[in-house]
PAVO-753100 format. One record per atom (N, C-alpha, C): y, x, z; residue in three letters. Coordinates in steps of 0.02 Angstrom, whole numbers, plus 50000, padded with zeros to 5 digits. Atoms other than C-alpha are relative to their C-alpha. Last residue first. Example, Ala and Ser with C-alpha at 12.3 -4.5 7.8 and 13.67 -1.06 7.14 Angstrom:
2
499414995849997SER/499475068450357SER/500554996150037SER/499415004550000ALA/497755061550390ALA/500605004550000ALA/
***
This chain:
373
500515005849959UNK/509214990447614UNK/499845002050061UNK/499685002649937UNK/510585005847573UNK/499704992950020UNK/499414995349958UNK/509395016547486UNK/500124997650062UNK/500694996149955UNK/508165002147400UNK/500365005350061UNK/500315007049957UNK/509824995247318UNK/499435002450062UNK/499595001949969UNK/510485012147273UNK/499894995950050UNK/499924997749937UNK/509005017247204UNK/500394998350046UNK/500845003649953UNK/508605001247086UNK/500035004750072UNK/499835006349976UNK/510675007347048UNK/499364998350036UNK/499584998849940UNK/510175025046991UNK/500124994750057UNK/499865005050000UNK/508485022146875UNK/500484998850084UNK/499265003550034UNK/508745037046801UNK/499944993050004UNK/499474995250004UNK/507465047446910UNK/500704997249974UNK/499675001249925UNK/506385032346923UNK/500435004050009UNK/499485005649987UNK/506115033846724UNK/500244998850062UNK/499554996350012UNK/505225052746731UNK/500514993349989UNK/499454996449967UNK/504015044746842UNK/500705004349997UNK/500674993349994UNK/503345031846725UNK/500405004850054UNK/499934993150019UNK/504005014546732UNK/499715005450022UNK/499594999749933UNK/502784999646726UNK/500445005449962UNK/500254996049971UNK/502174995446534UNK/500315002150083UNK/500435003449956UNK/502554981446412UNK/499615004550054UNK/500575000150017UNK/503974990946317UNK/499264997150050UNK/500395006649994UNK/505564980946310UNK/499345003650011UNK/500195002150048UNK/506394997746372UNK/499714994149994UNK/500924998950013UNK/506195008546534UNK/499924995549932UNK/500214993649999UNK/508045012746542UNK/499254999449984UNK/499584996750058UNK/508864996746474UNK/499775008850019UNK/500035002350082UNK/507794985546543UNK/500335004049973UNK/500594998450000UNK/507764991946734UNK/499864998649905UNK/500164994149992UNK/509604992446715UNK/499205004649995UNK/499914995350074UNK/509694977546666UNK/500035005550005UNK/500375004650047UNK/508614969146833UNK/500245003749919UNK/500604996349989UNK/509554979646945UNK/499744999349945UNK/499714994449999UNK/511244971746877UNK/499465005449995UNK/499815002050075UNK/510514953046890UNK/500025010849969UNK/500505003450025UNK/510064956647063UNK/499915002349924UNK/500204992749997UNK/511704964847114UNK/499164999349958UNK/499554996250025UNK/512404948047055UNK/499615007849994UNK/500314999150066UNK/511244937747142UNK/500315003949948UNK/499404998150062UNK/511714941747315UNK/499685003649924UNK/499385004349961UNK/510704931647427UNK/500755003449960UNK/499875005349999UNK/509194934447327UNK/500364996150022UNK/499955003650071UNK/509344949647325UNK/500164995749988UNK/499354996950036UNK/509644953347494UNK/500354999549929UNK/499505004849994UNK/508044945147537UNK/500795000949976UNK/500135006350031UNK/507014956147439UNK/500564992250010UNK/499785002850086UNK/507674970647492UNK/499924994249977UNK/499394997150006UNK/507244966447657UNK/500294998949950UNK/499865007749988UNK/505434961047614UNK/500974998849998UNK/500205001350074UNK/505214980247525UNK/500294992350015UNK/499435000250068UNK/505904985747690UNK/500024998049947UNK/499415003649976UNK/504744976447800UNK/500735004049968UNK/499835006650036UNK/503414982347666UNK/500554996050047UNK/499735002650080UNK/503744999047689UNK/500084992449992UNK/499284996450019UNK/503735000947875UNK/500144997549933UNK/499485004649968UNK/502224989847913UNK/500875000049980UNK/499995008250032UNK/501184998647783UNK/500654997150006UNK/499814999150100UNK/501665016847794UNK/499934991049974UNK/499234999450016UNK/501965015747995UNK/499875001249922UNK/499355000349967UNK/500155008448029UNK/500795000049997UNK/500005008750013UNK/498925011847910UNK/500534995150013UNK/499785003450081UNK/499705031047910UNK/500064993749974UNK/499285000250025UNK/499295029848081UNK/500315000449938UNK/499915006049937UNK/497555024748101UNK/500804999649986UNK/499925006050049UNK/497275038247965UNK/500154992450034UNK/499475000750084UNK/497895051448058UNK/499914994149970UNK/499505001749989UNK/496865044748215UNK/500565001349958UNK/499995004949992UNK/495285048148114UNK/500394996950042UNK/499785006850076UNK/495675062148040UNK/500014995250016UNK/499145000950032UNK/496085069948227UNK/500024996449930UNK/499675004649970UNK/494205064048295UNK/500845000149976UNK/500145007150049UNK/493615072948123UNK/500144993250078UNK/500595002249992UNK/494295088348210UNK/500074994349947UNK/500155008150034UNK/495755098348163UNK/499454999049997UNK/500465001850053UNK/495425114948292UNK/500254992649973UNK/499465007250015UNK/497125120348399UNK/499694996949929UNK/499855002349968UNK/495645132848466UNK/500324993849999UNK/499465000049979UNK/494905138248316UNK/500254994150061UNK/499744999249939UNK/493225142548292UNK/500724997450007UNK/499864997049962UNK/493405146648132UNK/500105001350062UNK/500424994350014UNK/492125136848040UNK/500345005450046UNK/500864999349985UNK/492675121748116UNK/499625007249988UNK/499804997949937UNK/494505124448089UNK/499344999150031UNK/499864994250008UNK/494105126247888UNK/500215001650082UNK/500464995050035UNK/493275110347882UNK/500005007750015UNK/500665000249946UNK/494275099947990UNK/499595006349977UNK/499684996949941UNK/495695106847868UNK/499734998350081UNK/499834993350007UNK/494975101347719UNK/500265003750048UNK/500774998949978UNK/494385084247798UNK/499975009149991UNK/500294998449953UNK/496195081747803UNK/499315003250036UNK/499724993049961UNK/496495087647636UNK/499854997750077UNK/500264995250038UNK/495215074847553UNK/500395006650042UNK/500774997449976UNK/495625059547682UNK/499645007749981UNK/499874998749915UNK/497535060547625UNK/499375002750017UNK/500095004949961UNK/496665060347429UNK/500285002150077UNK/500445001249940UNK/497075074247315UNK/500104993550038UNK/499524998349939UNK/497885069247151UNK/499375001550065UNK/500105003549964UNK/496735071346994UNK/500285002250056UNK/499945006750016UNK/497335078246843UNK/499964994250046UNK/499285002750029UNK/497715095746891UNK/500094991649988UNK/499644999450075UNK/495955096746978UNK/500744996949994UNK/500265004350031UNK/495835096947172UNK/500234999049937UNK/499685007650008UNK/495905111547264UNK/499924997049940UNK/499824998850063UNK/494455122447312UNK/500484995150000UNK/499654995749999UNK/493995127747502UNK/500414999249951UNK/499185002849969UNK/493565108847539UNK/500455006649985UNK/499884998249931UNK/491775114847436UNK/500934998050000UNK/499334993650000UNK/491455103847293UNK/500205003350063UNK/500484994050028UNK/489655095147282UNK/500525006150003UNK/499744998150039UNK/490315080147394UNK/499665007049972UNK/499895001350052UNK/488985069747458UNK/500375005049948UNK/500514997450014UNK/488635077847639UNK/499944996249909UNK/500154996349986UNK/490505077847669UNK/499285002049969UNK/499354995350031UNK/491055061947604UNK/499585006049995UNK/500204999950060UNK/489565052447704UNK/500345005049940UNK/500514994949997UNK/490155062047867UNK/499464998549914UNK/499994991550005UNK/491875058547845UNK/499195001950005UNK/499744999950060UNK/491475038347804UNK/499765008149998UNK/500624999850056UNK/490295040047949UNK/500114998349948UNK/500464995950015UNK/491535043748060UNK/499515001549951UNK/499664993350042UNK/492835032447979UNK/499625006350009UNK/500054999650078UNK/491555019148010UNK/500275005649979UNK/500694998050016UNK/491385024348196UNK/499884998849914UNK/499934989949988UNK/493255024448249UNK/499345002449955UNK/499724995650035UNK/493725008448172UNK/499675004849979UNK/500265000150076UNK/492214999948251UNK/500335003049948UNK/500924996550000UNK/492745005948408UNK/499564999549919UNK/499914994649998UNK/494594999848382UNK/499325005749995UNK/499834998850064UNK/493844982648343UNK/500085007249999UNK/500774999150052UNK/492714982548501UNK/500495000649916UNK/500654993949958UNK/494224989148623UNK/499394998449929UNK/499774995650016UNK/495504974948541UNK/499695008050008UNK/499984998050074UNK/494454964548541UNK/500315003049970UNK/500705002050030UNK/494144962248723UNK/499845001949934UNK/500364993049978UNK/495874967548763UNK/499315000349973UNK/499684997450050UNK/496384948748680UNK/499815009350001UNK/500424999450076UNK/494794940948764UNK/500495005349959UNK/500065006050019UNK/495484948348949UNK/499874998249916UNK/500595002450055UNK/494624959049043UNK/500184993149970UNK/500205006649961UNK/495994967049150UNK/499464997449930UNK/500804998349952UNK/495854986349153UNK/499844991150016UNK/500534997250046UNK/497444989249019UNK/499184998450028UNK/500305005750028UNK/498464977649139UNK/499515001049938UNK/500515002850032UNK/498434991149249UNK/499774994749974UNK/500584994549980UNK/500204994549278UNK/499644996050015UNK/500165003849925UNK/501274980949160UNK/499505005950026UNK/499714996149938UNK/501844990849028UNK/500034996050061UNK/500174992349994UNK/500744984248890UNK/500115003750076UNK/500204999449943UNK/500994964348938UNK/499835007550019UNK/499275001349943UNK/502144964548798UNK/499674998450062UNK/499504997950023UNK/500894972048669UNK/500554998650061UNK/500214993149995UNK/499124966648713UNK/500865004450019UNK/500045001949916UNK/499904949648683UNK/499925006750042UNK/499865003449962UNK/500494955048529UNK/499974999550062UNK/499684996249944UNK/499164965848481UNK/500584998250037UNK/500225002049952UNK/497844954248399UNK/500495004150063UNK/499825007249964UNK/498534953348238UNK/499834997650066UNK/499295002450012UNK/498784970948222UNK/499924992650028UNK/499634995849914UNK/496894975748278UNK/500894998050005UNK/500235005249949UNK/496544962448109UNK/500025003050078UNK/499425006150024UNK/497634971847982UNK/499804995650079UNK/499284997249981UNK/496604988348035UNK/500564992049998UNK/500005000849938UNK/495064979248029UNK/500625001650032UNK/499905006649973UNK/495614974047849UNK/499815002450086UNK/499385004750018UNK/496214992147814UNK/499804993550017UNK/499874999149948UNK/494344997247875UNK/500814997949991UNK/500465003849938UNK/493324986947748UNK/500625004550063UNK/499885008749990UNK/494754991647635UNK/499634995550016UNK/499204999149952UNK/494555011347658UNK/500204995049996UNK/500144998549929UNK/492495007247604UNK/500755001350032UNK/500175003450004UNK/493065002747419UNK/499684998750095UNK/499565002449985UNK/494175016747398UNK/499784993150031UNK/500385005049947UNK/492945029047427UNK/500364992850011UNK/500575004550020UNK/493595036647265UNK/499604996550061UNK/500224997850088UNK/495245039347341UNK/499334996349970UNK/500934999049997UNK/495265036947540UNK/499695000649918UNK/500384998449914UNK/497225037647588UNK/499295001149976UNK/499664997050006UNK/498025033547398UNK/499455005150066UNK/500164994750060UNK/496875019947376UNK/500235006150012UNK/500754999349997UNK/496995012447547UNK/499765004949939UNK/500374994149958UNK/498755016947553UNK/499355000850003UNK/499684992050011UNK/499155006247401UNK/499725005650054UNK/500504998750067UNK/498054990647433UNK/500165006549979UNK/500634997949967UNK/498824991047604UNK/499705001449962UNK/500074992449954UNK/500524990547544UNK/499395001550019UNK/499924994650059UNK/500094975147431UNK/499945007650016UNK/500544999950032UNK/499474965847556UNK/500075003549944UNK/500524998849955UNK/501004967747655UNK/499355002449946UNK/499974991549987UNK/502104966647508UNK/499455001850054UNK/499994996450057UNK/501454950047470UNK/499985006150001UNK/500654996849991UNK/501404946247678UNK/499625000549936UNK/500064993549936UNK/503314947747698UNK/499195001549993UNK/500014994050009UNK/503554938547518UNK/499795005550059UNK/499684997349923UNK/502764921547576UNK/500075008849979UNK/500504996349950UNK/502324915547397UNK/500665002250061UNK/499884996849944UNK/503354901647291UNK/499415004650031UNK/500675000649950UNK/502754900147117UNK/500475002550069UNK/500054997149945UNK/503834897046958UNK/499334997550055UNK/499704996149977UNK/503624895846791UNK/500205002450043UNK/499344997749979UNK/502134884046812UNK/500555003850000UNK/499595001850010UNK/500504876946758UNK/500744998949987UNK/499325007349963UNK/499664878046920UNK/500534998849935UNK/500675006150002UNK/498294889346825UNK/500594993950031UNK/500385002850079UNK/499604900246725UNK/499614994150045UNK/499445001950023UNK/500654905146881UNK/499644995749950UNK/499965005049948UNK/499084909846988UNK/500654994349964UNK/500615008150003UNK/498794918946816UNK/500114996850046UNK/499795002850050UNK/500674929046841UNK/499194994349976UNK/499455005049980UNK/500224931547025UNK/500194997049917UNK/500435004849952UNK/498734941346972UNK/500564995350017UNK/500325002950033UNK/499794950246842UNK/499504996050022UNK/499595003050039UNK/501004955146961UNK/499654996449950UNK/499985006449969UNK/499584961247072UNK/500474996949975UNK/500495001949958UNK/498894974146959UNK/500184992750040UNK/500115003450091UNK/500484980046885UNK/499394995950009UNK/499515005849984UNK/500884985047090UNK/499674996849906UNK/500245005749964UNK/499054993047078UNK/500814995850016UNK/500485004550046UNK/499485002046907UNK/499844994350051UNK/499685004950049UNK/501155007746965UNK/499624995849978UNK/499535004449965UNK/500615015247154UNK/500204996049936UNK/500555002649959UNK/498935025047043UNK/500284992950050UNK/500535004350052UNK/500145031746924UNK/499734995850018UNK/499525005450026UNK/501515037247061UNK/499554997149957UNK/500065007249963UNK/500085047447153UNK/500244993749960UNK/500485001850011UNK/499945061347017UNK/499744992850035UNK/499925002550093UNK/501955064647027UNK/499154996649986UNK/499435005750028UNK/501645064247231UNK/499964997549946UNK/500645006149963UNK/500205076847228UNK/500584994049979UNK/500375001750050UNK/501615089747117UNK/499484995450009UNK/499745003850062UNK/503005083047236UNK/499505001349975UNK/499564996250040UNK/502145089647393UNK/499944995449950UNK/499235001450011UNK/501595075847514UNK/500475003749981UNK/499795007550033UNK/499905077647523UNK/500594998049977UNK/500124999750059UNK/500145096447558UNK/499854994149960UNK/499625000550035UNK/500965091947716UNK/499945001049920UNK/500045008550052UNK/499565083047798UNK/500465004349947UNK/500765001650034UNK/498955101447878UNK/500154994949952UNK/500114994650043UNK/500865107847926UNK/499254998649964UNK/499624999450065UNK/501185092547993UNK/499955006149954UNK/500055005050024UNK/499595090948132UNK/500345000649931UNK/500744998650025UNK/500015109648178UNK/499794993249949UNK/499904996250043UNK/501915104848214UNK/499515001649966UNK/499595002950042UNK/501385089548316UNK/499995004949932UNK/500605002750043UNK/499985099948399UNK/500464995749946UNK/500314995550049UNK/501435112248431UNK/499454996849972UNK/500064993350014UNK/502575099948516UNK/499605002149951UNK/499394994849973UNK/502305082048521UNK/499955006849989UNK/500054992049979UNK/501155068948450UNK/500765005350021UNK/499894999749943UNK/501495050048433UNK/499965007450039UNK/499545005449971UNK/501775046948253UNK/500175001150081UNK/499254997250009UNK/501045061048193UNK/500554996850046UNK/499754992150043UNK/499385055448257UNK/500545002049991UNK/499414994549937UNK/498795044748444UNK/500085007249916UNK/500364994650013UNK/498415028948321UNK/500475005250026UNK/499764996250040UNK/499655017148287UNK/499515004249996UNK/499515003850085UNK/498695000448331UNK/500325005849955UNK/500685003350037UNK/497305008848485UNK/500464999249931UNK/500064995450023UNK/499105017748531UNK/499204998749927UNK/499764996250051UNK/499655002948588UNK/499815004549931UNK/500005005450083UNK/498614995748677UNK/500345002349965UNK/500784999150041UNK/498275014448756UNK/500014993949971UNK/500605003349966UNK/500195012048818UNK/499415001849957UNK/500205007049990UNK/501555022448701UNK/499344998650072UNK/500755000850000UNK/502045038748773UNK/499584992949993UNK/500355001449938UNK/503865043048734UNK/499404997549990UNK/500525006849998UNK/504405053248606UNK/499844997550057UNK/500795001850017UNK/505765065448674UNK/499764994349974UNK/499925006750025UNK/507865066848662UNK/498984999649981UNK/500285004849960UNK/508085081248770UNK/499854993749979UNK/500574998049970UNK/507775094648650UNK/499984995850050UNK/500824999250032UNK/508795085948520UNK/499555001650057UNK/500414999649960UNK/510505088948629UNK/499374997149969UNK/499914992549953UNK/511645095548498UNK/499694999450059UNK/499914994150024UNK/511315084348336UNK/500205007050051UNK/500604998050081UNK/510185070848373UNK/500215007049976UNK/500244997849980UNK/511295067448541UNK/499325002949965UNK/499954994049969UNK/512805070048493UNK/499425001750011UNK/500004996750003UNK/512415055348373UNK/500065007450013UNK/500634997050023UNK/511845045048479UNK/500295004549967UNK/500494997049940UNK/513345045748585UNK/499495002849977UNK/499694991649968UNK/514565043248450UNK/499525004050021UNK/499984992150067UNK/513555029548370UNK/500205004950034UNK/499234996050036UNK/513735020348542UNK/499765005049948UNK/499745002750064UNK/512165007048573UNK/500685005649968UNK/499314998750029UNK/511275017348722UNK/500174998649907UNK/499915002550070UNK/509845011848818UNK/500655002249962UNK/499195001849990UNK/509315021448959UNK/499985000649929UNK/499564994250044UNK/507485019548978UNK/500454996749981UNK/499314999350019UNK/506625015649162UNK/500455000949922UNK/499624994950042UNK/504735013649176UNK/500644998149975UNK/499704995049964UNK/504185004249344UNK/500275004549954UNK/500544998349948UNK/503514989649207UNK/500755004950069UNK/500655000450015UNK/504894993249050UNK/499454998650074UNK/500534996749967UNK/506494992649150UNK/499484997749966UNK/500535006450027UNK/508054992649022UNK/499475001550059UNK/500934998350000UNK/509545004249063UNK/499554994350021UNK/500365005749942UNK/511205001249003UNK/499295003450013UNK/500704998249980UNK/512455009148885UNK/499634997250059UNK/500224998150052UNK/513694999548773UNK/499395005550010UNK/499574996650030UNK/514264987348910UNK/499345004649942UNK/499974992449971UNK/513304980149043UNK/500395005149954UNK/499835000349943UNK/513604961948994UNK/500125006750040UNK/499745005049993UNK/513654960248799UNK/500355000850070UNK/499444998650001UNK/512534973748794UNK/500754997549996UNK/499804993949924UNK/511294965148907UNK/500635004549968UNK/499765003049945UNK/511234950948763UNK/500315004750071UNK/499575004050032UNK/511014959648594UNK/500314996850059UNK/499414995149984UNK/509894971848699UNK/500614997549985UNK/499904998849947UNK/508874955448727UNK/500465006150008UNK/499415004549976UNK/509134948548572UNK/500055002350067UNK/500024996449919UNK/508274964148489UNK/500484995250033UNK/500524995749969UNK/507594956248319UNK/500255005150049UNK/500595003750022UNK/508874939248306UNK/499315006350029UNK/500005005349938UNK/510414944948406UNK/499144998649975UNK/500024995949940UNK/510264961648260UNK/499994992250061UNK/500604998849957UNK/509964952948133UNK/499875002650052UNK/500034999749902UNK/511754951048079UNK/499334998550009UNK/500094993849977UNK/511604954347870UNK/499995000150080UNK/499394996850004UNK/511384932747822UNK/499875009950041UNK/500154992150022UNK/510394921147800UNK/500735004150000UNK/499825001750063UNK/510404907247929UNK/500075006849958UNK/499664997550025UNK/509104907448066UNK/500275000749946UNK/500074997450086UNK/508124896848129UNK/500535002350007UNK/499785001650040UNK/507534898548315UNK/500224999149920UNK/500375005950007UNK/505894903048374UNK/500744992949982UNK/500375001450070UNK/506184919248350UNK/499724992349998UNK/499604997950079UNK/507644920648465UNK/499634998049961UNK/499385005850018UNK/506854909048627UNK/500365002949921UNK/500255009550044UNK/505324918948605UNK/500354996349979UNK/500354998050060UNK/506264936648613UNK/499674994149981UNK/499615000350031UNK/507224929848775UNK/499805002149921UNK/499505008149983UNK/505904923948879UNK/500515002149939UNK/500175004950012UNK/504984940148847UNK/500074993449967UNK/500084996250075UNK/506354952348853UNK/499604993149974UNK/499305001050045UNK/506724942549020UNK/499915000449951UNK/499955008350023UNK/504894943249097UNK/500594998149964UNK/500495004250040UNK/504814961449065UNK/499894993449974UNK/499785004850041UNK/506244968049152UNK/499704995649942UNK/499314999350045UNK/505574976049263UNK/500194995749999UNK/500025001950078UNK/503714968649297UNK/500765004149968UNK/500624999150020UNK/503194977949478UNK/500114996549915UNK/500634995949981UNK/504514971649567UNK/499644998249958UNK/500405005349964UNK/505914963049465UNK/499415005450024UNK/500574999449972UNK/507494975449429UNK/499454996850032UNK/500345000849952UNK/509014965749375UNK/499335002550011UNK/499915006749992UNK/509844969549214UNK/499685001650072UNK/500595003350047UNK/510514986849218UNK/499734992950021UNK/500195005149970UNK/512254995849257UNK/499034998849984UNK/500575002950023UNK/512835013849214UNK/499414996050028UNK/499785006450027UNK/514335017749307UNK/499794996249931UNK/499854996750070UNK/513705033749351UNK/500284995849959UNK/499304995849986UNK/513745028349534UNK/500095003449944UNK/499255004449981UNK/512565014949461UNK/500565004050021UNK/499445001850057UNK/511505028749374UNK/500374993749992UNK/499634994550028UNK/510875035149543UNK/500314999149931UNK/499394996449952UNK/510585018249619UNK/500315006149955UNK/499565006249995UNK/509415011749475UNK/500715001550046UNK/499995000950085UNK/508465026849501UNK/500504997249979UNK/499644994350026UNK/508355027549677UNK/500245002149935UNK/499254999449957UNK/507795009949682UNK/500375004849992UNK/499605001850052UNK/506455012549529UNK/500684997650040UNK/499904994550071UNK/505815025149645UNK/500494996649960UNK/499904994949969UNK/505495015049817UNK/500515006349938UNK/499485002549973UNK/504974998449725UNK/500665007550036UNK/499785007750025UNK/503685000449621UNK/500574996350034UNK/499965000550077UNK/502945019949647UNK/500574993349973UNK/499824994949997UNK/503385019249861UNK/499984999949900UNK/499255001649986UNK/502945002849879UNK/500405005449973UNK/499615006850063UNK/501365003349763UNK/500644999650038UNK/499974995350083UNK/500905023349859UNK/500294993849965UNK/499314993649999UNK/501225015050044UNK/500185002049935UNK/499485004250025UNK/500044999749991UNK/500685004649992UNK/
***
């Protein structure tokens, strides 16, 4: 009992008083939960209300920060359970932190439930291990390999549009209503599966679906992840999450083993000039070399599993959200939509084929629309 009082009341109270003396306030700390109850209530309320088409999405996306900024100013504490986070909304201070105090800005350690979705890869690693994994992954993102990947992405997009066109023909209409966020996410899952697993695309699809299923069960876990001890409670969501996590790990390890046994090319060899290296190949190459050298910083098969989960989570959700928001903005501003379409026809001509990698450099307006979205 003494430890509980010390960790969940005495320490938070001291931290709260320390910041208050510097003029930094916070919503009232609730014993054990912090501000999680208020965050949940405010978030649910914001998401349940309809939102007009507007660029001002802050009150909807982060309703609790939007409210508390009005009450406590541009800098305040938020309590995630007994763990405080200093929230800074002043752009000048944020700039100073990143440019001159970056050594003090550390990644937070996500709870276990969140790690099951994100993976323990580059997104969450720190220090030397992060730098080591980054060096290993770098060859995949070199320009020469990305140029070979571009046709794969273009073909996948073309196939998705053809499928959409067929659906339009079925219903006999020139218009069809789709949920763009779902459509973009499905498209991104397909592309990331192809560039991550290459010739093991079919097996990759199974892993992609499992990962999507895992994400669907993440909401409850994330809302309660910061409550101490919550991860040990045998809730239905946590049981499903553990089971799916185990399935993904076992499936990936079996896939790595099958590819290693069936591959007739040494992993010390580079892929041929016409065939891009898939991400799994790059990582297996590194894992094989580390194993042979008995490297203390070895990149293991378990690391390969975690990086695969990270690339699925980070690549799919960030990019699909960006594309969805771009589509919304273009729908709001038809003049930009018309100008972007005119540029594509001007650069690519009337040919019935997707833009090539050489065309992309000339699509200046399209690039501007994408970047500013």
